[in-house]
N, C-alpha and C positions, 0 to 999 in steps of 0.2 A: 464424783466427777462425771459429767456427761460424755457420751461418745457419739461418733458419726461415721457412716460409711460413705467413702468417696468412690464414685463409679469410674471405670476406665474412660480415658478421654476427657476427663474433667479435673479441675483443681478447686479446692475449697479454701477460700480466703477467710481467715478468722481474725476478727478485730475485737479488741477489749478497750473500752472507754474511748472509742473513736480512732484507735491506732491499730494498724495491722501487726499481729503477733505471730502469725504462722500462715504458710501456704502449704496445704496438705495434698499429697498425691493420692493416687487410687489406693484403696484399702480401708481398714477400719482404724479410727484414731480416737484417743481421748482428747476432748476439747479443753483448752485452757480457760481459766476465768470463770466467774460466776455467770449463771444463765442470764440474769437481768442486766449484766454489764457487757454481754457478749453478742457480737453479730457475726453471721456467716453468709458468704455469697459464693455461689457455684459459678465457675467460668469454664466454658467449653474450649478446650485447646486442640480440638480435632481440626483437620484441614477443612477449610470452607471455600465455597465458590460463590462469588458475587457477580451477578449478571446485571449489566447496565444496557438495557435494550432501548431501541428507538432513539438513539442519539443523532445529532445533526451538527455539522460544522462546515466551514468554508475552506475549501483548498486555496492554493495560491492563485488559481486561474478561474475557478468556478465555485458558485455557492451550492448549498444544499446537499453536501455529501452525507449520506446516511451511514451509520455504523453502530455496531454494538461493541461493548468492552466486557471481557471476561477476566476476573481477578481471582486468583487462587492464593489464599493466605491462611495463616494460623496464629493464634495468640501464643506468644512465648514468654510474656511477662504479665501474669494476671493482675498484679497490683497496679502497674502502669495502665493496663487496659481499663481498670475500674476508676482510677483517680485522675488521669490527665484530662480526659474529656467526658462530657455528659453523653456524647453521642459519637463513639469511636467509629461505628459503621458508617455514619453519614460523612465523617471526615475522610475515610478511606474512599468512599464513592466519589466525593468531590475531587480528591487528588487524581483519581483515575480519569475522570471526565476532563479535567484541565490538561493533563498530560497528553491524552489522546487528541484533544482539539488542537493543542500547540503543535503536535507532530504532523497532523493533517495540514494545518495552516501553512507550514513551512515548505510545502512542495506542491507541484502541480498534480492534477487529478491522475494523469497517466503514471506518475511515479508512486502516488498513493496506492493505486491498484496493483502496480507491479512489485512494490516493496512491502507489501502487507506482512509477509513473513518476517521481514527485518524489523518490524515495528516492535516485536516482543523484546528484542535485545535493547532497544532504545527506551521503551516505556517502563520495563520492570525496575531498573535501578532508580528511576525518578520517583515512581510511586513508593518503592521500598524505603527511600530516604524520608519521605513524608510520613510513612506509617510507623517508623521506627519508634518515635516518641510515644506512640499509642500502645506500645508493648506488642505490636503485631509484625510478624515476618511475612513479607509479600514474596510468594514463590514465583509467580508468573503473572504478567499482564499481556493480553493478546487482543487484536482487533478481529472482529467477525462481521459477517453480513454487510460488506461494504457495498454501496450502490449510490445511484443519483436519481433524482426525480425524472419522470418521463420527458418533460419538456427539455430538460438539460441533456438528456441522452439523445433526443432527436437533434438538438442543436449541434452536439458533437458529431453525430453521424453526418449531418449536412456539411459541417466544416471538413470532415475527412473526405467526403465525396468531391467537394469543391477542389481540395488539394490534388486529388487524383486526376480530375478533369483538367486542371491547370497543368499538371506534369505531362499529361497526354498531349495537350495542345502544344506545349513547348517541344516535346519530342518530335511531333509532326513538322513543326516549323523548322527544326534543325535538320530533318530529313529533306524537306523541300529546298532548304538553302544549300545543302550538300549536292543535291541533284542539279540545281541551277549552276552551281560552281563547276560541276563536272561537265555540264553541257557547254558552258562558256569556254572551258579549257579545250574541249573537243572542237568547237567552232574555230577557235584561234589556231589550233593545230592544223585543221584542214585548209584554212586560209593561207597559212605559211607554207604548206606542202600540198600542192594540187594533186600529186600522185596519190596521196593518201585518200583523197576524195574518190578518185577512180577505183581504188582498191575497196573502199567501203561500198561503192555502188555495186561492184561484182559480188561481194560477200552477201549483200542484201538480196540481189536477184537470185543467187544460188540457194539461199536459205528459203526463199519463197517459191522455189521450183521454176524460176524464169530461165530464159535463154540469154547467153552472152555472146555477141558477135564481135570478134577482134578484127581489126583492119591491120594487116602487116604491110610494111613497106612505107615508102614516102608518099607524098601527096601526088595525085594524078597530074600528067602533063596537060 
């Protein structure tokens, strides 16, 4: 009977007459079945990192959001990994792309940038559910390198500047309105109380170093 040595971090899937009969862990093993009827396939079960760089999606308010996706995973079921799909890596890639694009599309750009750290908690279970049938455990899915094209960035900057200028104009208008209201109230008070006008005149003269001449007594005969 033949034997085989399985390396650490791998599993050896042994088939006889087209059916899986054993999944061998690290170590030296005797192989079942006759050589001409037996097949063996090595599957790497170590943690792997999949990088999806240069992706692009539309946020709720602007197009052209650029991003990368990093997926950390490992094979937990070598048989399913071999039998369910002819390209399990491509299916995992597609699941991560779709999940990231859906997450970005559901919120405006400002929230996408501010909530990037929260994306991991939202994306990981979605991609993990899709990868489960592939015999793969998804450990983490994260967004990286978020950004927008230069023209979009300039447009956003112009919009922000316009908002600030509009707010400044509104604040100036409010100040002018308050000043006019105070002036109107003062004019009304002076009109209703002539003595206040005389007192204000004296205060203004003193503040500017002028002299005040008071006439005491009644009118001349």
